[in-house]
C-alpha positions, 0 to 999 in steps of 0.5 A: 161020585165016589163015596169019600167025595159024598161023605166030604159033600155031606159033612160040608153041607152040615157044616154050612147048616150048623153056621147058618142056624147057630147065627139065627140067634132069637133075643127076648126084648125082655133081656136087652138093658133098657135106660131108666124112663121118666114121663113128662105130662102136660106141665110136669115130670110124672115122677119129680125124682128118680135114682139110677146107677152111675154110668147109666143114662135116662130117657125122658118121654113126653106122654102128652102132645105138650112142648117142654124145653129141658135144660140143666138147673131147677125151678126154685119158686117162681125163679128158674136157677140155671146150673150144671152141677160138676159131672152132670151131662149137659142138657138142652132139647125141646120136646114137641110130640106125644111119645117123643123121647130124648136120652139124657147122660150117661151119669158117670158121677154120683150126686144129685143132679137137677133138670127142669122145663123152662116153659112150666114153672115148678117142672123139676127132676132130680136124678140121684146117682149112686 
């Protein structure tokens, strides 16, 4: 094999190795954007209010094995008020298991939005979007 062929072969191998190494990027999971989170206890939202940025979604996570039916609206005393504010994402899901998570959103309109559990009186969450 001539010297020129050896040099071109070596350059080709170096180029392939460079492409392979540069394609194997390590990503720190702490730098990956994550949605703001609110945990649900047995009969309440552990944080009854949260402020998020316009365009964000929200993760609701059940921290105990308690069933929740989550929809738009709020408890007003002992009465359920089923309303969906203009610009609010539609919310309607059931949670059954500890650690189960649901993403709500995105919230693309600034304002205050109410979400509640139909099973547990007073289990209200207010989402303020700025």
